[in-house]
Structure formats: C-alpha cells, structure tokens
NUTOR-308432 format. One line per field, with one value per residue (C-alpha): residue number from 0; residue in one letter; x, y, z. Coordinates in nm, 2 decimals. Last residue first. Layout:
BEGIN
k <- (NUM / ...)
r <- (A / ...)
x <- (X / ...)
y <- (Y / ...)
z <- (Z / ...)
# end
This chain:
BEGIN
k <- (180 / 179 / 178 / 177 / 176 / 175 / 174 / 173 / 172 / 171 / 170 / 169 / 168 / 167 / 166 / 165 / 164 / 163 / 162 / 161 / 160 / 159 / 158 / 157 / 156 / 155 / 154 / 153 / 152 / 151 / 150 / 149 / 148 / 147 / 146 / 145 / 144 / 143 / 142 / 141 / 140 / 139 / 138 / 137 / 136 / 135 / 134 / 133 / 132 / 131 / 130 / 129 / 128 / 127 / 126 / 125 / 124 / 123 / 122 / 121 / 120 / 119 / 118 / 117 / 116 / 115 / 114 / 113 / 112 / 111 / 110 / 109 / 108 / 107 / 106 / 105 / 104 / 103 / 102 / 101 / 100 / 99 / 98 / 97 / 96 / 95 / 94 / 93 / 92 / 91 / 90 / 89 / 88 / 87 / 86 / 85 / 84 / 83 / 82 / 81 / 80 / 79 / 78 / 77 / 76 / 75 / 74 / 73 / 72 / 71 / 70 / 69 / 68 / 67 / 66 / 65 / 64 / 63 / 62 / 61 / 60 / 59 / 58 / 57 / 56 / 55 / 54 / 53 / 52 / 51 / 50 / 49 / 48 / 47 / 46 / 45 / 44 / 43 / 42 / 41 / 40 / 39 / 38 / 37 / 36 / 35 / 34 / 33 / 32 / 31 / 30 / 29 / 28 / 27 / 26 / 25 / 24 / 23 / 22 / 21 / 20 / 19 / 18 / 17 / 16 / 15 / 14 / 13 / 12 / 11 / 10 / 9 / 8 / 7 / 6 / 5 / 4 / 3 / 2 / 1 / 0)
r <- (K / K / E / I / R / D / H / D / T / E / T / Q / D / Q / Y / E / G / E / I / I / N / G / E / S / D / C / D / F / P / R / Q / R / G / F / P / N / E / G / A / G / G / F / P / D / Q / G / F / P / G / T / G / G / G / A / R / F / H / F / G / R / S / Q / G / S / V / V / M / R / K / L / A / Q / S / A / L / W / H / R / S / G / P / L / L / C / L / F / G / I / T / D / T / I / F / G / P / T / L / L / L / A / G / G / V / A / L / I / L / G / E / A / V / E / K / A / P / L / E / G / S / N / L / R / Q / N / A / K / L / L / T / A / L / G / Q / Q / R / L / L / W / A / G / I / V / A / T / L / L / V / L / G / I / T / N / L / V / G / I / V / G / G / V / K / I / L / V / A / M / E / A / V / P / M / V / I / F / L / F / L / F / V / S / M)
x <- (12.60 / 12.46 / 12.63 / 12.48 / 12.11 / 12.19 / 12.31 / 12.01 / 11.79 / 11.57 / 11.28 / 11.26 / 11.17 / 11.08 / 10.76 / 10.63 / 10.28 / 10.00 / 9.66 / 9.42 / 9.06 / 8.83 / 8.59 / 8.72 / 9.09 / 9.29 / 9.67 / 9.60 / 9.33 / 9.00 / 8.83 / 8.49 / 8.49 / 8.77 / 8.51 / 8.42 / 8.17 / 8.17 / 7.80 / 7.85 / 7.90 / 8.26 / 8.35 / 8.21 / 8.05 / 8.22 / 8.50 / 8.23 / 7.98 / 7.71 / 7.89 / 8.19 / 8.45 / 8.71 / 8.67 / 8.94 / 8.94 / 9.22 / 9.25 / 9.08 / 9.23 / 9.09 / 9.28 / 9.25 / 9.48 / 9.37 / 9.68 / 9.70 / 9.63 / 9.88 / 10.17 / 10.10 / 10.10 / 10.41 / 10.59 / 10.47 / 10.59 / 10.93 / 10.95 / 10.92 / 11.13 / 11.43 / 11.53 / 11.35 / 11.47 / 11.84 / 11.81 / 11.68 / 11.98 / 12.18 / 12.06 / 12.15 / 12.50 / 12.63 / 12.75 / 12.45 / 12.44 / 12.24 / 11.99 / 11.97 / 11.90 / 11.63 / 11.46 / 11.46 / 11.35 / 11.06 / 10.95 / 10.97 / 10.74 / 10.51 / 10.50 / 10.49 / 10.19 / 10.00 / 10.08 / 9.73 / 9.61 / 9.56 / 9.76 / 10.05 / 10.06 / 10.06 / 10.35 / 10.53 / 10.49 / 10.63 / 10.93 / 11.01 / 10.97 / 11.24 / 11.46 / 11.45 / 11.53 / 11.85 / 11.97 / 11.89 / 12.05 / 12.39 / 12.38 / 12.30 / 12.61 / 12.84 / 12.71 / 12.71 / 13.06 / 13.19 / 13.05 / 13.20 / 13.56 / 13.54 / 13.47 / 13.74 / 13.98 / 13.89 / 13.90 / 13.66 / 13.54 / 13.64 / 13.53 / 13.20 / 13.15 / 13.25 / 13.02 / 12.73 / 12.78 / 12.83 / 12.52 / 12.32 / 12.46 / 12.36 / 12.00 / 11.93 / 12.01 / 11.90 / 11.63 / 11.50 / 11.49 / 11.32 / 11.06 / 11.01 / 10.92)
y <- (14.28 / 14.01 / 13.71 / 13.81 / 13.82 / 13.47 / 13.32 / 13.46 / 13.28 / 13.40 / 13.21 / 13.12 / 12.74 / 12.61 / 12.42 / 12.16 / 12.03 / 11.80 / 11.86 / 11.56 / 11.63 / 11.60 / 11.88 / 12.14 / 12.08 / 11.77 / 11.73 / 11.81 / 11.56 / 11.71 / 11.87 / 12.01 / 12.33 / 12.44 / 12.41 / 12.07 / 11.91 / 11.54 / 11.51 / 11.74 / 11.77 / 11.88 / 11.57 / 11.33 / 11.05 / 10.73 / 10.49 / 10.33 / 10.57 / 10.61 / 10.81 / 10.86 / 11.10 / 11.09 / 11.03 / 11.11 / 11.04 / 10.94 / 11.01 / 10.95 / 10.60 / 10.45 / 10.18 / 9.86 / 9.53 / 9.28 / 9.01 / 8.63 / 8.58 / 8.87 / 8.68 / 8.36 / 8.57 / 8.75 / 8.39 / 8.27 / 8.61 / 8.58 / 8.22 / 8.30 / 8.61 / 8.50 / 8.73 / 8.54 / 8.19 / 8.34 / 8.44 / 8.11 / 7.95 / 8.21 / 8.15 / 7.79 / 7.85 / 8.09 / 8.45 / 8.68 / 8.93 / 8.68 / 8.67 / 9.06 / 9.07 / 8.79 / 8.99 / 9.31 / 9.15 / 8.98 / 9.32 / 9.46 / 9.15 / 9.25 / 9.61 / 9.53 / 9.28 / 9.59 / 9.83 / 10.00 / 10.13 / 10.47 / 10.44 / 10.63 / 10.41 / 10.09 / 10.23 / 10.33 / 9.96 / 9.83 / 10.05 / 9.98 / 9.60 / 9.64 / 9.86 / 9.58 / 9.30 / 9.45 / 9.57 / 9.24 / 9.04 / 9.25 / 9.22 / 8.84 / 8.79 / 8.98 / 8.79 / 8.47 / 8.52 / 8.61 / 8.30 / 8.09 / 8.28 / 8.19 / 7.82 / 7.82 / 7.96 / 7.68 / 7.38 / 7.21 / 6.91 / 7.02 / 7.37 / 7.23 / 7.06 / 7.33 / 7.58 / 7.31 / 7.29 / 7.66 / 7.74 / 7.46 / 7.61 / 7.97 / 7.85 / 7.65 / 7.93 / 8.26 / 8.19 / 7.86 / 7.99 / 8.32 / 8.11 / 7.90 / 8.19)
z <- (8.07 / 7.83 / 8.02 / 8.34 / 8.21 / 8.05 / 8.40 / 8.58 / 8.35 / 8.05 / 7.95 / 7.60 / 7.65 / 7.30 / 7.24 / 7.04 / 6.99 / 7.03 / 7.15 / 7.22 / 7.15 / 7.44 / 7.33 / 7.57 / 7.45 / 7.57 / 7.70 / 8.08 / 8.12 / 8.19 / 8.52 / 8.51 / 8.74 / 9.01 / 9.30 / 9.21 / 8.96 / 8.86 / 8.99 / 9.29 / 9.64 / 9.64 / 9.86 / 9.59 / 9.81 / 9.91 / 9.75 / 9.54 / 9.54 / 9.81 / 10.10 / 10.28 / 10.16 / 9.85 / 9.49 / 9.23 / 8.85 / 8.63 / 8.27 / 7.94 / 7.85 / 8.17 / 8.39 / 8.53 / 8.53 / 8.80 / 8.82 / 8.84 / 8.47 / 8.40 / 8.56 / 8.36 / 8.05 / 8.15 / 8.20 / 7.85 / 7.70 / 7.89 / 7.77 / 7.41 / 7.41 / 7.58 / 7.86 / 8.18 / 8.04 / 8.03 / 8.38 / 8.50 / 8.33 / 8.47 / 8.82 / 8.80 / 8.65 / 8.90 / 8.97 / 9.00 / 8.69 / 8.52 / 8.80 / 8.81 / 8.43 / 8.46 / 8.72 / 8.55 / 8.22 / 8.42 / 8.54 / 8.20 / 8.07 / 8.32 / 8.22 / 7.84 / 7.93 / 8.11 / 7.83 / 7.89 / 7.54 / 7.42 / 7.09 / 7.23 / 7.55 / 7.33 / 7.11 / 7.42 / 7.57 / 7.24 / 7.25 / 7.61 / 7.52 / 7.25 / 7.46 / 7.74 / 7.48 / 7.36 / 7.68 / 7.85 / 7.57 / 7.59 / 7.98 / 7.96 / 7.71 / 7.94 / 8.24 / 8.06 / 7.96 / 8.31 / 8.44 / 8.15 / 8.22 / 8.60 / 8.50 / 8.22 / 8.50 / 8.76 / 8.53 / 8.30 / 8.49 / 8.87 / 8.81 / 8.67 / 9.00 / 9.21 / 9.03 / 9.08 / 9.43 / 9.48 / 9.30 / 9.49 / 9.84 / 9.71 / 9.63 / 9.95 / 10.19 / 10.08 / 9.82 / 9.94 / 10.32 / 10.17 / 9.98 / 10.30 / 10.52)
# end
C-alpha cells in the first residue's frame, strides 16, 4: 500500500512542486519547453538503446543462450521510457537513469540478483500428473515417450542438428485464382 501511496500521491505532488519552482525561476514557457525537450530526447534515446538491446538479445538467442540480462534491460528501458513521457523533472531524471547504459546495466544486474532464471537450450519439456517426478509422473507412462513418439524441437533433425533454410509460399489464394480467370 505504501508504494501505491508514494506513486500516486507523493510523486505527483513533488513533481508539481518542482515544476512550480522551476517555472518561477526560468519562466512558464521555458519550463514547458524543457519538459517537451526531455520527452523528445528521451524518445530518441529509448529508440537507440532499445534497438541495441534487442540486437544483443537476438545474438544471445541465436547462440543458444538465455538473454536474461537483455530482458531485464528491456523492462528497465520500458519503465524509463514511460517515466520520460510523464511530464516532470523528477520522473525525467529517473527515466534518464534507466536509459543510460551504465546505470541501466547496474539496475539490470541488481534485478537479476533477485530473480531465478532457468531454461533449456534444447526445447521445453512438459510433465503432468501426480507421481514421483518434480511435477508428477509422466501422464503417458514412459521415460520420455508418449503416444506421438519421441519429441524434439521443431527446428532439429533426428540427430538434434539445427536445420536452417528459407522458403517461399507458393499457395494459391482465392484472389489469385479470380485474377487468372
């Protein structure tokens, strides 16, 4: 409850106080211009840093690694972007801290210390039922077997090698058939 009190009551009041104080020193139009300028710079920085983080996450996925740090940084970037679009200097300061690489990396590492990240690079496994395993007994009664045979990730052949390729859709649509007539 105290977090919501802070976010929805204390923070807007503090933002108004700072805006009034800054407006009294530099003028109302300059204050509005400064708030708009921080939003524009923040949007540009968010786009730049967001694309860089997305590319890093894609590289980690392609190398078979779990992009946990990049996901955490992506969430921090989203929060920072939202804070920069919120009018006010306090939220802009926190938003810029979320977007700058050094502080974002530190925030992401702090967040990852509190998270448990798990995954497998060879696909996901499903188990259900009530029995001896961590999530129960295999509902199909076998050691990795089920009525559909041994399951592999979709992009692997029978030996577990990853298959890559390109395809071209050559299905004929109703629209194509009408144009041919």
